[in-house]
C-alpha positions, 0 to 999 in steps of 0.5 A: 073212618073213610065211610064217615069221612065220605058221608061228611063231605057229601053233606058239606057239598050240599046241592052240588050232589043231586039227591039221586040214589044213583049218585049216592050208591056210586060214591059209596060203592066205588069209594068202598073199593078204593077204601079197601085198596087204601087199607091194604097199603095203610096196614103194611106197618102192622102187617110187617110187625106181626110177621117179624115179631117172634111167636113168643113175643106175640104171647107176651106183654112186650108184643101186645104193647108194640101191636097196641102202640102201633095201632094207636098211632095208625088210628090217630093218623086216620083221624088226623087225615079225616080232619085234614080232608075236611079242611082241604075239601072246604078250600078246594072242593076235592080230595087230596090231589097234586096241590096237597102233594105240592104243599108238603114241600113248603111246610113252613107256610102250610103249617103256619097257614093251618095254625093261623086259620084253625084252633089247631091245639083244640083240634089235636087235643080232641083227636087225642081224646077221640083216638084213645077212646076208640082205642080203648073201646075196641081193645078186644079187636086187637087180641092176637091168636098166637096159637096159629101164628107160626112164621110160615103161616104168617109169611103166606099172609104177607105174600098174599098182602104183597100180591094184593098191593102190587096188583092194586098198584098195577090195575087201579088208577086214581082216574078210574072212579071218574065215570059220572058227569058230576065232579063232586061225585067222582071226588067223593068216590075216591079215598083221600089217602089213596088219592094223595099217593096217586097224585104224588106218582103223577106229579110229573106228567110227560105229555108225549107219554100220557096225552093225545098227540100229533106228528110234531110238525103238524102240531106246530103248523096248527099253532102257527095258523092260530098265531097268524095275526096281521102284526106277525111275521114268522121266522122261517118255515117252522116253529112259532118264533115271529116278529111283531110289528105295531103300526102305532108309534112306540110309547115308553110308558112305565107298566105296573102289572098287579096280579091279585091273589084269588080275585074272582070276577064275581066279587066285583060290582063291575062284573055283576055282583049286587053287593060289590066287595070292590068299590075302589076297583069299581070306581076305576071302571069309568076311566079304565079299559075293562076286559069282561070275559077273561079266563085264568090258566089254572087254579094256583098262583104259579099258573097265573104267574106262568101265564103272565110272564111266559104267555104259555098254556098250562103244561101238565104236572108241575108249573114251569115256575117250579120245574128244573131248567126253567132259566133264561126263558123268553118272558115279558121281562125279556121284551121290556129289558130289550127296550131298556126297561128295568123289570121287577117282580115284587112279592108280599111273601117270602119268594122262596115259596113256590120257587118264585124268586128263583124263577123270576130272578133267572128270567129277567126280573129283579126280585124284591120280597118280604125280606126287604121290609123292616119289621117296624114298617109292617102294619100286619103280616101272616104266614103268607105275607105282609099286608097289601098296603106294605107290599105297595109301599115296597113296590113304590120304593122300587119305582122311585129308584127306577125313575131316578135312574132315568129308566122306564120300569116294568113291575109285576106285583103279586099280592097275598092278603086275599088268602086264608087266614084272611087277616089284615090291619085293623082300622081299615074298615068294618070288616070282620077278620078271618072271612074271605069277603073281608079279605077281598074288601081289604085288598080292594081298599089297599089298591085304592090306597096305593093309587091315591099315594101313586098319584103324587109321584112323578112317575104316575102320569107316565104309567099304565096300571094293569090290575088282574088276578092270578086265579079265582077264589074257588076251583071246584064245581060239578064239572071237572073243569068248571068254566065259571071258576076261571073267570077273572077281572082286568082293568087297564088304568092309565088316564091320558094313555089308554082310552076307557072302554070295554072289551067283551070278547073272550080273552085268555090269560096268555093274551095279556102280555102281547095285548099290553105290548100292543097297547104300547106300540112295541115292535119285538121278537115273540115266542108267546102263545098269546096274541094281541087281542086287538089284532087277532082275526074275527071269530078266533077267540079261545082260552086255556084252562086247566088243572095239573092233569086236565087240560082245557081248550075253550072256544066256540061255546065248546070245551075240549078236555085232554086227560091222561090215557090219551083221552079227549072229551068235548063238553058244553061249558057253563059260564055263569054258575055251578052246573054240570057240563054235558058231553057233546059231539067231538069237534075234530078241528077244535081237538086238533087246535087243543092238542097242538097247543098243549103238545107244542108247549110241552115239547118246546119246554122239554127241548129247551126251545123256550129260551131267549134267542141269542 
């Protein structure tokens, strides 16, 4: 079953895996080893049953029924896992990983998404028929040779099985297969069941234990040098806390920050696509400040929210949004609140998902989500949330209330429509339901509709609109950290307040918050890892990209990759398309910069140093 699954995924990958016998041999040979280890774990229920059943039961019908029933259940699980791996690969171009583990916590959304995206009834029916067919045709394989099945002999088998399982757990890791320069091949060499539990074990990664480190004082000194911009004065001789002073006068403008679900830069004509999916956003370009080389922190929504709210590199394991003790952190909202603003987080789904409501509610934001929208005012909804147009209606009501109160407002609006199952209200365009391209086109339409409605509101003339993405639509590629999969767009639209133009230097998602505050001319105390890109020294551009385990630092056309076992690699990044990223000689200074940023970010959170200063 595992071999057939691997073959199917290899075919689905297409040109991602070159037609090289070496790659194929590696994937299937190493994969066979992981399959054997997964088999040792997976067979434990059957091993225990055959061990504990009395010998006389094994020779009679009750015993054969129990063994046969358990075998049928295990067979069905294997078939279900194979289909699940196919759908997961289709979405993430990877075996089960931390994302799959993470999703198990939110079964309502995940199961609902599967039901809305696939004909689940037909699939399960097909698996039942296939499972019973295989079960029946392999009946002779389940004959129990009870003559030699004495308890002592069975105990020796169980002891040997336990030894194999323990040694496998001790000696083998999920990363041992990652030895080629093609990430698809490395993923194919794994086993879905094994990789799932390996991801579960590494869900919480202690940076100090698993990654390259420096003496902590040296690490902070490195980060201070990188954050030393002309507008910054540090508080004391150590740490990154500093006072930001802007020479320009402060402007108390409203701010609407829209993070669009899965909006890759490659969807937009403004960013080079010939058949643009974003005509409304493209029309804004001539009146907007455009950032053409922006990179997202990660591949999940929580990573984008973390970067936009906290301006921090992606620490390994869980996002800070979902970790314990994440209350009272220094955030973009804490800066605005200190200026007398009303700060809001407005989400189109149920904010309990991914701990969003708790995180934002405990870090300076008022929280508004799908639960506040009456059912008769929802044009369309799926398991992830209401249609974007209904989200914007909810947001505008909050903006109106803030305006009436006489306070300026800052709002972070998170959309959901550009997410599988890719459904939206009928009649908004000629786009077919259920396709990614259609969902992007609808998301773009909804932004245009929102701005048309907003122009009639009294607060519009004094508002800055920042439109960007949480992350890209796809995450996989030939490289372990495919740089082109992290490029996202950003428009800053505020006629009369922000001059149109293009900023073409590299910018990290963590730089958005301080750059926005710089545009407003605000003085504030900062703990951000990002900087105002208009203040940074020449030739200091860099970006952070990562997964839950692999941490990347992008600078000078080099990508430093930090991974567990204190491993550090430097590769040549591929910015434009899905290409392998060859290893190059290490750059000691870039390695120091990469390690210091990630190490101090993890250290500051673990030691409570990210909290708002009293």
